[in-house]
C-alpha positions in Angstrom: -5.0 23.7 -17.0 -7.8 24.9 -18.9 -10.2 25.1 -15.8 -7.5 26.0 -13.2 -7.4 22.5 -11.8 -3.6 22.0 -11.5 -4.0 20.0 -15.1 -5.3 17.3 -12.9 -8.9 17.5 -15.0 -9.2 14.3 -17.2 -6.2 12.2 -15.6 -5.6 10.8 -12.6 -6.2 12.6 -9.6 -8.0 14.7 -11.2 -10.6 11.8 -11.9 -11.0 11.0 -8.8 -11.3 14.5 -7.7 -14.0 14.8 -9.6 -16.0 11.7 -9.1 -15.5 12.6 -5.1 -17.1 16.0 -6.4 -20.4 14.6 -7.7 -20.6 12.8 -4.8 -20.9 15.7 -2.5 -24.1 16.7 -3.4 -26.0 13.5 -2.9 -23.9 12.6 0.4 -25.0 16.1 2.3 -28.8 15.7 1.1 -29.2 12.3 2.6 -27.4 13.8 5.6 -29.7 16.3 5.8 -32.8 14.3 5.2 -31.2 12.5 8.0 -31.5 15.4 10.4 -27.9 15.1 11.3 -26.7 18.3 12.7 -22.9 16.9 12.2 -23.0 16.7 8.8 -19.3 17.9 8.0 -18.2 15.4 10.3 -20.1 12.5 9.1 -19.2 13.3 5.2 -15.6 13.2 6.4 -15.6 10.1 8.3 -17.3 8.2 5.0 -14.1 8.8 3.5 -12.0 8.3 6.0 -13.3 4.9 7.6 -12.9 3.1 4.5 -9.0 5.1 3.5 -7.8 3.8 7.2 -9.0 0.7 7.2 -7.5 0.4 3.6 -3.8 1.5 4.9 -4.3 -0.6 7.6 -4.9 -3.5 5.5 -1.8 -2.8 3.4 0.6 -2.3 6.0 -0.9 -5.7 7.9 -2.0 -3.5 10.6 1.4 -1.6 11.3 0.3 1.7 12.6 3.1 3.7 12.3 3.6 2.3 8.8 0.1 2.9 8.0 0.4 6.5 9.5 3.3 7.5 7.7 2.1 6.3 4.6 -1.4 9.3 5.5 1.2 11.7 6.6 0.0 11.0 10.1 1.0 10.8 13.8 0.7 7.6 14.5 -0.9 9.0 18.4 -3.3 10.8 15.6 -4.0 7.6 13.6 -5.0 5.4 17.0 -7.5 8.8 17.9 -9.0 8.5 14.8 -9.3 5.4 14.5 -11.2 4.8 18.3 -13.2 7.8 17.0 -14.6 5.7 13.5 -14.8 2.7 15.8 -11.9 0.7 13.4 -10.0 -1.6 15.4 -6.2 -0.3 15.6 -4.5 -3.2 16.4 -2.0 -4.9 14.6 -2.8 -7.9 12.6 -1.1 -10.9 15.2 0.4 -14.1 13.3 0.7 -17.2 14.9 4.5 -18.2 15.0 5.4 -20.6 12.4 5.4 -23.6 13.7 8.9 -25.9 13.1 8.9 -29.5 12.4 10.2 -30.8 15.4 13.3 -33.6 15.5 12.1 -37.3 16.3 12.7 -38.1 19.9 16.3 -39.7 20.7 17.0 -43.0 23.0 
C-alpha cells in the first residue's frame, strides 16, 4: 500500500486501473479537440459500450445473467444498451432438427 492504492499497484486490477488512468488524458484531449460538449458521457461510453457488449456475448445475450454479472438491474442494462445503440436481444438459437424416422407403410 505504498501509494495509497489499496495494495493494487502492479498486479491485476492495479495494472488495469493504471492503463485506464494513462488513457484518460488522450481521450479527453481527443474529445475536447472535436468540440464535444459531452466529454464525460462520451468518455464513459467508450468503456461502457465494449463492456456491455462483451458481457452480453459471454452470457449468450441473456440479459438477466449479464445484468447480474454487471451488478445492474435488467431494465437498467436494457436502457443503457438502447442509449449506446447496442442490440440487447438474446441470440436466438435454431431448434435442433431431429432425425425423423422413415415413413411406415
